[in-house]
VMD Tcl script that builds the backbone (N, CA, C; Angstrom):
set m [mol new atoms 531]
animate dup $m
set s [atomselect $m all]
$s set {name element resname resid chain x y z} {
  {N N MET 1 A -0.243 -15.089 -22.749}
  {CA C MET 1 A 0.624 -14.414 -21.775}
  {C C MET 1 A -0.211 -13.438 -20.945}
  {N N THR 2 A -0.053 -13.509 -19.656}
  {CA C THR 2 A -0.755 -12.618 -18.746}
  {C C THR 2 A -0.042 -11.272 -18.721}
  {N N SER 3 A -0.828 -10.203 -18.699}
  {CA C SER 3 A -0.220 -8.874 -18.663}
  {C C SER 3 A -0.197 -8.354 -17.231}
  {N N ARG 4 A 0.552 -7.299 -17.040}
  {CA C ARG 4 A 0.645 -6.677 -15.717}
  {C C ARG 4 A -0.683 -5.999 -15.394}
  {N N LEU 5 A -1.102 -6.128 -14.151}
  {CA C LEU 5 A -2.367 -5.562 -13.694}
  {C C LEU 5 A -2.325 -4.035 -13.760}
  {N N GLN 6 A -3.424 -3.442 -14.221}
  {CA C GLN 6 A -3.553 -1.992 -14.245}
  {C C GLN 6 A -4.972 -1.615 -13.843}
  {N N LEU 7 A -5.108 -0.668 -12.908}
  {CA C LEU 7 A -6.401 -0.152 -12.471}
  {C C LEU 7 A -6.490 1.312 -12.863}
  {N N GLU 8 A -7.697 1.759 -13.205}
  {CA C GLU 8 A -7.904 3.156 -13.613}
  {C C GLU 8 A -8.931 3.804 -12.699}
  {N N THR 9 A -8.732 5.076 -12.402}
  {CA C THR 9 A -9.719 5.898 -11.703}
  {C C THR 9 A -9.875 7.163 -12.552}
  {N N PRO 10 A -10.780 8.045 -12.186}
  {CA C PRO 10 A -10.914 9.271 -12.993}
  {C C PRO 10 A -9.610 10.063 -13.162}
  {N N ARG 11 A -8.769 10.107 -12.114}
  {CA C ARG 11 A -7.539 10.899 -12.202}
  {C C ARG 11 A -6.261 10.083 -12.284}
  {N N LEU 12 A -6.359 8.775 -12.005}
  {CA C LEU 12 A -5.148 7.980 -11.790}
  {C C LEU 12 A -5.071 6.726 -12.643}
  {N N THR 13 A -3.842 6.319 -12.885}
  {CA C THR 13 A -3.539 5.001 -13.430}
  {C C THR 13 A -2.695 4.303 -12.372}
  {N N CYS 14 A -3.078 3.093 -12.037}
  {CA C CYS 14 A -2.353 2.306 -11.040}
  {C C CYS 14 A -1.884 1.039 -11.737}
  {N N ALA 15 A -0.582 0.965 -12.045}
  {CA C ALA 15 A -0.043 -0.146 -12.828}
  {C C ALA 15 A 1.045 -0.863 -12.049}
  {N N GLN 16 A 1.124 -2.173 -12.281}
  {CA C GLN 16 A 2.099 -2.971 -11.566}
  {C C GLN 16 A 3.517 -2.453 -11.785}
  {N N LEU 17 A 4.271 -2.468 -10.706}
  {CA C LEU 17 A 5.659 -2.029 -10.658}
  {C C LEU 17 A 6.489 -2.660 -11.783}
  {N N GLU 18 A 7.370 -1.845 -12.377}
  {CA C GLU 18 A 8.286 -2.300 -13.433}
  {C C GLU 18 A 9.695 -1.803 -13.114}
  {N N GLU 19 A 10.678 -2.341 -13.811}
  {CA C GLU 19 A 12.087 -1.939 -13.622}
  {C C GLU 19 A 12.266 -0.425 -13.675}
  {N N ALA 20 A 11.525 0.227 -14.586}
  {CA C ALA 20 A 11.656 1.679 -14.776}
  {C C ALA 20 A 11.212 2.481 -13.550}
  {N N ASP 21 A 10.566 1.833 -12.586}
  {CA C ASP 21 A 10.073 2.513 -11.388}
  {C C ASP 21 A 11.079 2.496 -10.237}
  {N N TRP 22 A 12.260 1.922 -10.467}
  {CA C TRP 22 A 13.246 1.790 -9.392}
  {C C TRP 22 A 13.585 3.112 -8.717}
  {N N ALA 23 A 13.914 4.138 -9.476}
  {CA C ALA 23 A 14.338 5.415 -8.875}
  {C C ALA 23 A 13.232 5.996 -7.995}
  {N N PHE 24 A 11.976 5.894 -8.443}
  {CA C PHE 24 A 10.860 6.411 -7.652}
  {C C PHE 24 A 10.666 5.591 -6.380}
  {N N PHE 25 A 10.690 4.265 -6.497}
  {CA C PHE 25 A 10.541 3.375 -5.341}
  {C C PHE 25 A 11.635 3.687 -4.309}
  {N N ARG 26 A 12.862 3.817 -4.776}
  {CA C ARG 26 A 13.998 4.129 -3.903}
  {C C ARG 26 A 13.794 5.474 -3.207}
  {N N GLN 27 A 13.330 6.466 -3.970}
  {CA C GLN 27 A 13.095 7.807 -3.419}
  {C C GLN 27 A 12.072 7.750 -2.278}
  {N N LEU 28 A 10.979 7.004 -2.467}
  {CA C LEU 28 A 9.977 6.860 -1.403}
  {C C LEU 28 A 10.595 6.236 -0.161}
  {N N GLN 29 A 11.357 5.171 -0.369}
  {CA C GLN 29 A 11.949 4.421 0.749}
  {C C GLN 29 A 12.998 5.245 1.507}
  {N N LEU 30 A 13.634 6.185 0.834}
  {CA C LEU 30 A 14.674 7.006 1.464}
  {C C LEU 30 A 14.130 8.300 2.074}
  {N N SER 31 A 12.854 8.593 1.866}
  {CA C SER 31 A 12.274 9.832 2.383}
  {C C SER 31 A 11.919 9.695 3.868}
  {N N PRO 32 A 12.591 10.462 4.741}
  {CA C PRO 32 A 12.274 10.369 6.171}
  {C C PRO 32 A 10.803 10.718 6.469}
  {N N GLN 33 A 10.239 11.674 5.729}
  {CA C GLN 33 A 8.852 12.054 5.967}
  {C C GLN 33 A 7.894 10.934 5.565}
  {N N VAL 34 A 8.112 10.324 4.407}
  {CA C VAL 34 A 7.251 9.244 3.928}
  {C C VAL 34 A 7.351 8.028 4.855}
  {N N MET 35 A 8.553 7.712 5.303}
  {CA C MET 35 A 8.796 6.496 6.071}
  {C C MET 35 A 8.669 6.673 7.589}
  {N N HIS 36 A 8.305 7.871 8.052}
  {CA C HIS 36 A 8.289 8.188 9.478}
  {C C HIS 36 A 7.565 7.139 10.324}
  {N N TYR 37 A 6.402 6.685 9.892}
  {CA C TYR 37 A 5.624 5.700 10.648}
  {C C TYR 37 A 5.763 4.285 10.087}
  {N N ILE 38 A 6.589 4.112 9.059}
  {CA C ILE 38 A 6.659 2.831 8.356}
  {C C ILE 38 A 7.865 2.003 8.781}
  {N N ALA 39 A 9.053 2.584 8.670}
  {CA C ALA 39 A 10.270 1.824 8.964}
  {C C ALA 39 A 11.447 2.763 9.178}
  {N N ASP 40 A 12.434 2.261 9.899}
  {CA C ASP 40 A 13.687 2.985 10.041}
  {C C ASP 40 A 14.411 2.953 8.700}
  {N N GLN 41 A 15.428 3.795 8.567}
  {CA C GLN 41 A 16.166 3.867 7.310}
  {C C GLN 41 A 16.710 2.492 6.941}
  {N N LYS 42 A 16.488 2.121 5.685}
  {CA C LYS 42 A 16.933 0.823 5.177}
  {C C LYS 42 A 18.211 1.002 4.370}
  {N N SER 43 A 18.970 -0.072 4.294}
  {CA C SER 43 A 20.171 -0.057 3.457}
  {C C SER 43 A 19.753 -0.099 1.983}
  {N N GLU 44 A 20.654 0.333 1.139}
  {CA C GLU 44 A 20.416 0.285 -0.307}
  {C C GLU 44 A 20.113 -1.155 -0.747}
  {N N GLU 45 A 20.816 -2.114 -0.162}
  {CA C GLU 45 A 20.612 -3.527 -0.501}
  {C C GLU 45 A 19.208 -3.983 -0.117}
  {N N LYS 46 A 18.732 -3.577 1.061}
  {CA C LYS 46 A 17.394 -3.968 1.524}
  {C C LYS 46 A 16.322 -3.341 0.631}
  {N N ILE 47 A 16.486 -2.071 0.276}
  {CA C ILE 47 A 15.521 -1.406 -0.606}
  {C C ILE 47 A 15.479 -2.115 -1.952}
  {N N HIS 48 A 16.640 -2.460 -2.474}
  {CA C HIS 48 A 16.698 -3.136 -3.774}
  {C C HIS 48 A 16.068 -4.526 -3.695}
  {N N ALA 49 A 16.290 -5.231 -2.591}
  {CA C ALA 49 A 15.685 -6.555 -2.406}
  {C C ALA 49 A 14.156 -6.435 -2.318}
  {N N ASP 50 A 13.669 -5.433 -1.592}
  {CA C ASP 50 A 12.215 -5.208 -1.499}
  {C C ASP 50 A 11.634 -4.903 -2.880}
  {N N PHE 51 A 12.327 -4.077 -3.639}
  {CA C PHE 51 A 11.886 -3.733 -4.994}
  {C C PHE 51 A 11.828 -4.988 -5.869}
  {N N ASN 52 A 12.908 -5.749 -5.868}
  {CA C ASN 52 A 12.978 -6.950 -6.707}
  {C C ASN 52 A 11.922 -7.984 -6.332}
  {N N SER 53 A 11.578 -8.057 -5.047}
  {CA C SER 53 A 10.572 -9.036 -4.617}
  {C C SER 53 A 9.175 -8.681 -5.130}
  {N N ARG 54 A 8.973 -7.416 -5.515}
  {CA C ARG 54 A 7.674 -6.955 -6.005}
  {C C ARG 54 A 7.595 -6.932 -7.534}
  {N N LEU 55 A 8.697 -7.192 -8.203}
  {CA C LEU 55 A 8.761 -7.099 -9.667}
  {C C LEU 55 A 8.093 -8.234 -10.448}
  {N N PRO 56 A 8.126 -9.480 -9.966}
  {CA C PRO 56 A 7.550 -10.551 -10.789}
  {C C PRO 56 A 6.082 -10.296 -11.128}
  {N N LEU 57 A 5.681 -10.799 -12.282}
  {CA C LEU 57 A 4.292 -10.673 -12.708}
  {C C LEU 57 A 3.390 -11.177 -11.588}
  {N N TRP 58 A 2.367 -10.402 -11.254}
  {CA C TRP 58 A 1.478 -10.733 -10.146}
  {C C TRP 58 A 0.140 -11.201 -10.691}
  {N N SER 59 A -0.465 -12.148 -10.012}
  {CA C SER 59 A -1.834 -12.553 -10.296}
  {C C SER 59 A -2.474 -12.940 -8.967}
  {N N PRO 60 A -3.804 -12.980 -8.895}
  {CA C PRO 60 A -4.433 -13.373 -7.632}
  {C C PRO 60 A -3.833 -14.697 -7.139}
  {N N ARG 61 A -3.576 -14.756 -5.862}
  {CA C ARG 61 A -2.968 -15.896 -5.172}
  {C C ARG 61 A -1.440 -15.890 -5.237}
  {N N SER 62 A -0.841 -14.884 -5.880}
  {CA C SER 62 A 0.619 -14.773 -5.839}
  {C C SER 62 A 1.061 -14.591 -4.393}
  {N N ALA 63 A 2.234 -15.092 -4.073}
  {CA C ALA 63 A 2.741 -15.009 -2.701}
  {C C ALA 63 A 3.429 -13.671 -2.411}
  {N N HIS 64 A 3.753 -12.911 -3.447}
  {CA C HIS 64 A 4.460 -11.640 -3.238}
  {C C HIS 64 A 3.467 -10.453 -3.311}
  {N N TRP 65 A 3.961 -9.296 -2.897}
  {CA C TRP 65 A 3.146 -8.078 -2.898}
  {C C TRP 65 A 2.686 -7.720 -4.317}
  {N N LEU 66 A 1.417 -7.378 -4.438}
  {CA C LEU 66 A 0.942 -6.646 -5.615}
  {C C LEU 66 A 1.349 -5.209 -5.326}
  {N N CYS 67 A 2.244 -4.659 -6.119}
  {CA C CYS 67 A 2.721 -3.290 -5.910}
  {C C CYS 67 A 2.347 -2.476 -7.136}
  {N N LEU 68 A 1.396 -1.584 -6.957}
  {CA C LEU 68 A 0.919 -0.732 -8.043}
  {C C LEU 68 A 1.519 0.655 -7.907}
  {N N VAL 69 A 2.105 1.145 -8.976}
  {CA C VAL 69 A 2.615 2.508 -8.994}
  {C C VAL 69 A 1.460 3.413 -9.414}
  {N N VAL 70 A 1.157 4.385 -8.561}
  {CA C VAL 70 A 0.037 5.296 -8.787}
  {C C VAL 70 A 0.566 6.522 -9.522}
  {N N ARG 71 A -0.031 6.792 -10.709}
  {CA C ARG 71 A 0.393 7.931 -11.537}
  {C C ARG 71 A -0.783 8.842 -11.834}
  {N N ASP 72 A -0.481 10.122 -11.970}
  {CA C ASP 72 A -1.464 11.088 -12.444}
  {C C ASP 72 A -1.692 10.810 -13.927}
  {N N LYS 73 A -2.969 10.665 -14.332}
  {CA C LYS 73 A -3.283 10.334 -15.728}
  {C C LYS 73 A -2.806 11.402 -16.697}
  {N N GLN 74 A -3.003 12.661 -16.330}
  {CA C GLN 74 A -2.661 13.743 -17.259}
  {C C GLN 74 A -1.163 13.908 -17.439}
  {N N SER 75 A -0.432 13.970 -16.337}
  {CA C SER 75 A 1.003 14.253 -16.426}
  {C C SER 75 A 1.863 12.993 -16.498}
  {N N GLY 76 A 1.339 11.863 -16.031}
  {CA C GLY 76 A 2.123 10.638 -15.955}
  {C C GLY 76 A 3.048 10.596 -14.753}
  {N N LYS 77 A 3.008 11.634 -13.926}
  {CA C LYS 77 A 3.891 11.729 -12.754}
  {C C LYS 77 A 3.561 10.640 -11.738}
  {N N ARG 78 A 4.598 9.991 -11.243}
  {CA C ARG 78 A 4.445 8.987 -10.196}
  {C C ARG 78 A 4.118 9.701 -8.882}
  {N N LEU 79 A 3.100 9.205 -8.184}
  {CA C LEU 79 A 2.638 9.833 -6.947}
  {C C LEU 79 A 2.888 8.966 -5.720}
  {N N GLY 80 A 2.815 7.656 -5.902}
  {CA C GLY 80 A 2.971 6.742 -4.776}
  {C C GLY 80 A 2.832 5.305 -5.221}
  {N N VAL 81 A 2.771 4.421 -4.241}
  {CA C VAL 81 A 2.536 3.001 -4.496}
  {C C VAL 81 A 1.440 2.518 -3.565}
  {N N SER 82 A 0.701 1.530 -4.043}
  {CA C SER 82 A -0.389 0.946 -3.281}
  {C C SER 82 A -0.445 -0.528 -3.639}
  {N N GLY 83 A -0.927 -1.352 -2.733}
  {CA C GLY 83 A -1.027 -2.761 -3.072}
  {C C GLY 83 A -1.460 -3.613 -1.912}
  {N N TYR 84 A -1.359 -4.928 -2.120}
  {CA C TYR 84 A -1.674 -5.860 -1.045}
  {C C TYR 84 A -0.907 -7.161 -1.202}
  {N N ILE 85 A -0.868 -7.902 -0.101}
  {CA C ILE 85 A -0.235 -9.217 -0.079}
  {C C ILE 85 A -1.175 -10.173 0.650}
  {N N HIS 86 A -1.292 -11.370 0.115}
  {CA C HIS 86 A -2.156 -12.377 0.748}
  {C C HIS 86 A -1.597 -12.775 2.107}
  {N N ARG 87 A -2.472 -12.843 3.094}
  {CA C ARG 87 A -2.116 -13.352 4.415}
  {C C ARG 87 A -2.792 -14.690 4.659}
  {N N ASP 88 A -3.778 -15.002 3.833}
  {CA C ASP 88 A -4.522 -16.257 3.846}
  {C C ASP 88 A -5.140 -16.361 2.459}
  {N N SER 89 A -5.814 -17.437 2.157}
  {CA C SER 89 A -6.338 -17.606 0.796}
  {C C SER 89 A -7.325 -16.503 0.408}
  {N N ASP 90 A -8.123 -16.021 1.365}
  {CA C ASP 90 A -9.127 -14.994 1.032}
  {C C ASP 90 A -8.970 -13.737 1.880}
  {N N CYS 91 A -7.789 -13.545 2.438}
  {CA C CYS 91 A -7.493 -12.371 3.273}
  {C C CYS 91 A -6.172 -11.775 2.805}
  {N N ALA 92 A -6.130 -10.446 2.696}
  {CA C ALA 92 A -4.905 -9.769 2.259}
  {C C ALA 92 A -4.689 -8.504 3.078}
  {N N GLU 93 A -3.427 -8.118 3.211}
  {CA C GLU 93 A -3.055 -6.897 3.913}
  {C C GLU 93 A -2.730 -5.810 2.907}
  {N N VAL 94 A -3.362 -4.641 3.053}
  {CA C VAL 94 A -3.102 -3.526 2.155}
  {C C VAL 94 A -1.967 -2.661 2.699}
  {N N GLY 95 A -1.320 -1.959 1.779}
  {CA C GLY 95 A -0.286 -1.020 2.150}
  {C C GLY 95 A -0.197 0.078 1.106}
  {N N PHE 96 A 0.328 1.234 1.495}
  {CA C PHE 96 A 0.438 2.363 0.577}
  {C C PHE 96 A 1.503 3.324 1.073}
  {N N LEU 97 A 2.193 3.945 0.136}
  {CA C LEU 97 A 3.177 4.999 0.405}
  {C C LEU 97 A 3.006 6.063 -0.667}
  {N N PHE 98 A 2.941 7.312 -0.264}
  {CA C PHE 98 A 2.810 8.401 -1.224}
  {C C PHE 98 A 3.868 9.460 -0.976}
  {N N ALA 99 A 4.401 9.997 -2.062}
  {CA C ALA 99 A 5.397 11.069 -1.978}
  {C C ALA 99 A 4.800 12.230 -1.184}
  {N N SER 100 A 5.634 12.932 -0.469}
  {CA C SER 100 A 5.171 14.040 0.375}
  {C C SER 100 A 4.314 15.034 -0.393}
  {N N GLU 101 A 4.751 15.382 -1.603}
  {CA C GLU 101 A 4.028 16.386 -2.392}
  {C C GLU 101 A 2.692 15.862 -2.928}
  {N N ALA 102 A 2.460 14.557 -2.856}
  {CA C ALA 102 A 1.199 13.975 -3.342}
  {C C ALA 102 A 0.213 13.710 -2.206}
  {N N GLN 103 A 0.628 13.956 -0.981}
  {CA C GLN 103 A -0.238 13.680 0.165}
  {C C GLN 103 A -1.266 14.794 0.361}
  {N N GLY 104 A -2.442 14.397 0.878}
  {CA C GLY 104 A -3.496 15.357 1.187}
  {C C GLY 104 A -4.306 15.821 -0.019}
  {N N LYS 105 A -4.187 15.114 -1.153}
  {CA C LYS 105 A -4.883 15.537 -2.374}
  {C C LYS 105 A -5.897 14.502 -2.852}
  {N N GLY 106 A -6.127 13.470 -2.040}
  {CA C GLY 106 A -7.120 12.460 -2.383}
  {C C GLY 106 A -6.609 11.333 -3.256}
  {N N TYR 107 A -5.329 11.347 -3.614}
  {CA C TYR 107 A -4.789 10.296 -4.480}
  {C C TYR 107 A -4.789 8.936 -3.775}
  {N N ALA 108 A -4.381 8.920 -2.510}
  {CA C ALA 108 A -4.342 7.661 -1.760}
  {C C ALA 108 A -5.756 7.094 -1.617}
  {N N TYR 109 A -6.713 7.958 -1.337}
  {CA C TYR 109 A -8.104 7.533 -1.208}
  {C C TYR 109 A -8.615 6.930 -2.524}
  {N N GLU 110 A -8.374 7.629 -3.605}
  {CA C GLU 110 A -8.839 7.181 -4.927}
  {C C GLU 110 A -8.200 5.839 -5.302}
  {N N SER 111 A -6.906 5.717 -5.066}
  {CA C SER 111 A -6.220 4.473 -5.431}
  {C C SER 111 A -6.584 3.328 -4.490}
  {N N LEU 112 A -6.782 3.605 -3.195}
  {CA C LEU 112 A -7.167 2.549 -2.253}
  {C C LEU 112 A -8.573 2.040 -2.561}
  {N N ASN 113 A -9.471 2.929 -2.960}
  {CA C ASN 113 A -10.809 2.494 -3.376}
  {C C ASN 113 A -10.727 1.576 -4.594}
  {N N ALA 114 A -9.901 1.938 -5.562}
  {CA C ALA 114 A -9.738 1.103 -6.759}
  {C C ALA 114 A -9.150 -0.254 -6.381}
  {N N LEU 115 A -8.202 -0.254 -5.453}
  {CA C LEU 115 A -7.590 -1.498 -4.994}
  {C C LEU 115 A -8.617 -2.384 -4.293}
  {N N CYS 116 A -9.437 -1.791 -3.427}
  {CA C CYS 116 A -10.490 -2.549 -2.730}
  {C C CYS 116 A -11.503 -3.101 -3.730}
  {N N ASP 117 A -11.905 -2.279 -4.697}
  {CA C ASP 117 A -12.831 -2.749 -5.744}
  {C C ASP 117 A -12.261 -3.989 -6.423}
  {N N TYR 118 A -11.000 -3.908 -6.830}
  {CA C TYR 118 A -10.369 -5.031 -7.510}
  {C C TYR 118 A -10.298 -6.256 -6.589}
  {N N ALA 119 A -9.821 -6.063 -5.363}
  {CA C ALA 119 A -9.629 -7.180 -4.433}
  {C C ALA 119 A -10.931 -7.928 -4.189}
  {N N PHE 120 A -12.011 -7.170 -3.973}
  {CA C PHE 120 A -13.292 -7.787 -3.637}
  {C C PHE 120 A -14.037 -8.332 -4.854}
  {N N LYS 121 A -13.894 -7.690 -6.003}
  {CA C LYS 121 A -14.643 -8.119 -7.197}
  {C C LYS 121 A -13.893 -9.166 -8.017}
  {N N ASP 122 A -12.581 -8.989 -8.186}
  {CA C ASP 122 A -11.813 -9.857 -9.082}
  {C C ASP 122 A -10.704 -10.647 -8.387}
  {N N GLY 123 A -10.310 -10.217 -7.206}
  {CA C GLY 123 A -9.156 -10.832 -6.544}
  {C C GLY 123 A -9.479 -11.995 -5.626}
  {N N GLY 124 A -10.763 -12.290 -5.429}
  {CA C GLY 124 A -11.138 -13.403 -4.561}
  {C C GLY 124 A -10.919 -13.127 -3.089}
  {N N ILE 125 A -10.897 -11.861 -2.727}
  {CA C ILE 125 A -10.641 -11.473 -1.335}
  {C C ILE 125 A -11.971 -11.273 -0.595}
  {N N ARG 126 A -12.029 -11.831 0.622}
  {CA C ARG 126 A -13.198 -11.683 1.498}
  {C C ARG 126 A -12.937 -10.629 2.568}
  {N N ARG 127 A -11.660 -10.495 2.963}
  {CA C ARG 127 A -11.302 -9.600 4.066}
  {C C ARG 127 A -9.973 -8.926 3.766}
  {N N LEU 128 A -9.945 -7.614 3.925}
  {CA C LEU 128 A -8.705 -6.843 3.832}
  {C C LEU 128 A -8.342 -6.353 5.229}
  {N N ILE 129 A -7.055 -6.333 5.503}
  {CA C ILE 129 A -6.581 -5.835 6.783}
  {C C ILE 129 A -5.509 -4.775 6.543}
  {N N ALA 130 A -5.236 -3.992 7.570}
  {CA C ALA 130 A -4.152 -3.005 7.525}
  {C C ALA 130 A -3.596 -2.851 8.929}
  {N N THR 131 A -2.294 -2.725 9.023}
  {CA C THR 131 A -1.619 -2.469 10.291}
  {C C THR 131 A -0.967 -1.103 10.183}
  {N N VAL 132 A -1.275 -0.232 11.134}
  {CA C VAL 132 A -0.791 1.148 11.108}
  {C C VAL 132 A -0.132 1.462 12.448}
  {N N THR 133 A 1.052 2.041 12.410}
  {CA C THR 133 A 1.710 2.452 13.637}
  {C C THR 133 A 0.851 3.515 14.322}
  {N N ALA 134 A 0.540 3.292 15.595}
  {CA C ALA 134 A -0.281 4.243 16.352}
  {C C ALA 134 A 0.347 5.635 16.262}
  {N N GLY 135 A -0.489 6.624 16.022}
  {CA C GLY 135 A -0.025 7.996 15.835}
  {C C GLY 135 A -0.087 8.436 14.388}
  {N N ASN 136 A -0.149 7.488 13.472}
  {CA C ASN 136 A -0.227 7.813 12.045}
  {C C ASN 136 A -1.695 8.109 11.699}
  {N N THR 137 A -2.128 9.293 12.115}
  {CA C THR 137 A -3.543 9.656 11.969}
  {C C THR 137 A -3.953 9.853 10.509}
  {N N SER 138 A -3.040 10.232 9.647}
  {CA C SER 138 A -3.385 10.388 8.223}
  {C C SER 138 A -3.783 9.044 7.622}
  {N N SER 139 A -3.000 8.010 7.888}
  {CA C SER 139 A -3.343 6.680 7.367}
  {C C SER 139 A -4.615 6.154 8.022}
  {N N ARG 140 A -4.774 6.418 9.311}
  {CA C ARG 140 A -5.989 5.978 9.999}
  {C C ARG 140 A -7.226 6.616 9.370}
  {N N ARG 141 A -7.181 7.930 9.152}
  {CA C ARG 141 A -8.330 8.636 8.544}
  {C C ARG 141 A -8.621 8.097 7.147}
  {N N LEU 142 A -7.566 7.836 6.371}
  {CA C LEU 142 A -7.741 7.300 5.019}
  {C C LEU 142 A -8.449 5.947 5.072}
  {N N LEU 143 A -7.963 5.048 5.900}
  {CA C LEU 143 A -8.569 3.722 5.997}
  {C C LEU 143 A -10.026 3.807 6.438}
  {N N GLU 144 A -10.308 4.631 7.430}
  {CA C GLU 144 A -11.686 4.769 7.917}
  {C C GLU 144 A -12.584 5.390 6.857}
  {N N LYS 145 A -12.060 6.323 6.066}
  {CA C LYS 145 A -12.840 6.935 4.992}
  {C C LYS 145 A -13.234 5.902 3.932}
  {N N VAL 146 A -12.340 4.944 3.679}
  {CA C VAL 146 A -12.623 3.885 2.704}
  {C C VAL 146 A -13.596 2.853 3.281}
  {N N GLY 147 A -13.690 2.771 4.611}
  {CA C GLY 147 A -14.621 1.832 5.244}
  {C C GLY 147 A -13.980 0.849 6.200}
  {N N PHE 148 A -12.660 0.897 6.348}
  {CA C PHE 148 A -11.985 0.019 7.305}
  {C C PHE 148 A -12.412 0.382 8.724}
  {N N VAL 149 A -12.459 -0.623 9.589}
  {CA C VAL 149 A -12.864 -0.461 10.979}
  {C C VAL 149 A -11.668 -0.781 11.873}
  {N N LEU 150 A -11.450 0.063 12.880}
  {CA C LEU 150 A -10.405 -0.212 13.869}
  {C C LEU 150 A -10.861 -1.409 14.693}
  {N N GLU 151 A -10.086 -2.489 14.637}
  {CA C GLU 151 A -10.471 -3.730 15.307}
  {C C GLU 151 A -9.676 -3.986 16.576}
  {N N GLY 152 A -8.585 -3.259 16.755}
  {CA C GLY 152 A -7.801 -3.469 17.960}
  {C C GLY 152 A -6.505 -2.697 17.936}
  {N N GLU 153 A -5.789 -2.790 19.046}
  {CA C GLU 153 A -4.496 -2.134 19.179}
  {C C GLU 153 A -3.553 -3.089 19.887}
  {N N LEU 154 A -2.419 -3.322 19.260}
  {CA C LEU 154 A -1.390 -4.171 19.848}
  {C C LEU 154 A -0.383 -3.268 20.546}
  {N N ARG 155 A -0.234 -3.464 21.846}
  {CA C ARG 155 A 0.638 -2.599 22.631}
  {C C ARG 155 A 2.104 -2.980 22.431}
  {N N GLU 156 A 2.941 -1.940 22.292}
  {CA C GLU 156 A 4.387 -2.104 22.112}
  {C C GLU 156 A 4.699 -3.249 21.152}
  {N N ASN 157 A 4.143 -3.156 19.953}
  {CA C ASN 157 A 4.246 -4.225 18.978}
  {C C ASN 157 A 5.314 -3.991 17.905}
  {N N TYR 158 A 5.766 -2.731 17.740}
  {CA C TYR 158 A 6.634 -2.409 16.613}
  {C C TYR 158 A 7.785 -1.514 17.059}
  {N N TRP 159 A 9.018 -1.947 16.773}
  {CA C TRP 159 A 10.216 -1.183 17.118}
  {C C TRP 159 A 10.526 -0.211 15.980}
  {N N LEU 160 A 10.496 1.072 16.277}
  {CA C LEU 160 A 10.697 2.112 15.272}
  {C C LEU 160 A 11.297 3.339 15.941}
  {N N ARG 161 A 12.287 3.940 15.322}
  {CA C ARG 161 A 12.926 5.152 15.845}
  {C C ARG 161 A 13.382 4.964 17.308}
  {N N ASN 162 A 13.988 3.812 17.573}
  {CA C ASN 162 A 14.549 3.505 18.895}
  {C C ASN 162 A 13.537 3.478 20.030}
  {N N ALA 163 A 12.309 3.094 19.712}
  {CA C ALA 163 A 11.279 2.980 20.752}
  {C C ALA 163 A 10.212 1.985 20.309}
  {N N TRP 164 A 9.531 1.415 21.298}
  {CA C TRP 164 A 8.391 0.544 20.994}
  {C C TRP 164 A 7.163 1.387 20.723}
  {N N HIS 165 A 6.381 0.980 19.724}
  {CA C HIS 165 A 5.148 1.680 19.355}
  {C C HIS 165 A 4.000 0.678 19.302}
  {N N ASN 166 A 2.805 1.178 19.584}
  {CA C ASN 166 A 1.606 0.365 19.425}
  {C C ASN 166 A 1.232 0.315 17.949}
  {N N ASP 167 A 0.527 -0.741 17.556}
  {CA C ASP 167 A -0.010 -0.872 16.203}
  {C C ASP 167 A -1.529 -0.881 16.257}
  {N N TRP 168 A -2.141 -0.117 15.350}
  {CA C TRP 168 A -3.593 -0.172 15.170}
  {C C TRP 168 A -3.884 -1.228 14.111}
  {N N LEU 169 A -4.879 -2.053 14.369}
  {CA C LEU 169 A -5.281 -3.099 13.430}
  {C C LEU 169 A -6.636 -2.749 12.838}
  {N N PHE 170 A -6.705 -2.724 11.510}
  {CA C PHE 170 A -7.933 -2.379 10.800}
  {C C PHE 170 A -8.386 -3.553 9.951}
  {N N GLY 171 A -9.695 -3.649 9.727}
  {CA C GLY 171 A -10.226 -4.676 8.868}
  {C C GLY 171 A -11.393 -4.142 8.049}
  {N N LEU 172 A -11.566 -4.735 6.875}
  {CA C LEU 172 A -12.685 -4.402 5.997}
  {C C LEU 172 A -13.154 -5.702 5.364}
  {N N LEU 173 A -14.434 -6.033 5.595}
  {CA C LEU 173 A -15.029 -7.227 5.005}
  {C C LEU 173 A -15.674 -6.894 3.682}
  {N N GLN 174 A -15.607 -7.835 2.766}
  {CA C GLN 174 A -16.226 -7.635 1.444}
  {C C GLN 174 A -17.692 -7.251 1.611}
  {N N LYS 175 A -18.410 -7.914 2.502}
  {CA C LYS 175 A -19.840 -7.662 2.661}
  {C C LYS 175 A -20.137 -6.260 3.217}
  {N N ASP 176 A -19.151 -5.618 3.839}
  {CA C ASP 176 A -19.348 -4.273 4.393}
  {C C ASP 176 A -18.879 -3.157 3.467}
  {N N TYR 177 A -18.241 -3.546 2.378}
  {CA C TYR 177 A -17.637 -2.533 1.489}
  {C C TYR 177 A -18.680 -1.991 0.527}
}
mol reanalyze $m
mol bondsrecalc $m
mol representation Tube
mol addrep $m
């Protein structure tokens, strides 16, 4: 039997999403500050469907999101989620959401590095990508700090908060990491 994926860093444990993480996942999705650049407010049904789609046991080449719940090792407190989804056989898109109180403390950086290490060493990934709503400078700085390169900008590509927004496109090749 395959077990749920778990990554460790000096301060964090990043373990695959489980049923017990529902309240935290819901809290992130309902936070206007966390979701400001991500999505408009979702219905309870949509949040639950997104959660359920990430619950099945994940392994490399799975079609659904690898969703890792990032926890502080000492306290066990949930801080955020990080993960990726395959867009091609050797290309995946990364994503991350962190609770407001966990932002700016290096947790996203630490967990994204662990995710990249796993993707490139064990996940069979050659290229990681990220799409960020233009203006989300915190996510942009995080991606660039990890080594992602801004590869382009799609004009008026994403409808959010009753307006069209540009998207920044980032990429990171295994050979450059």
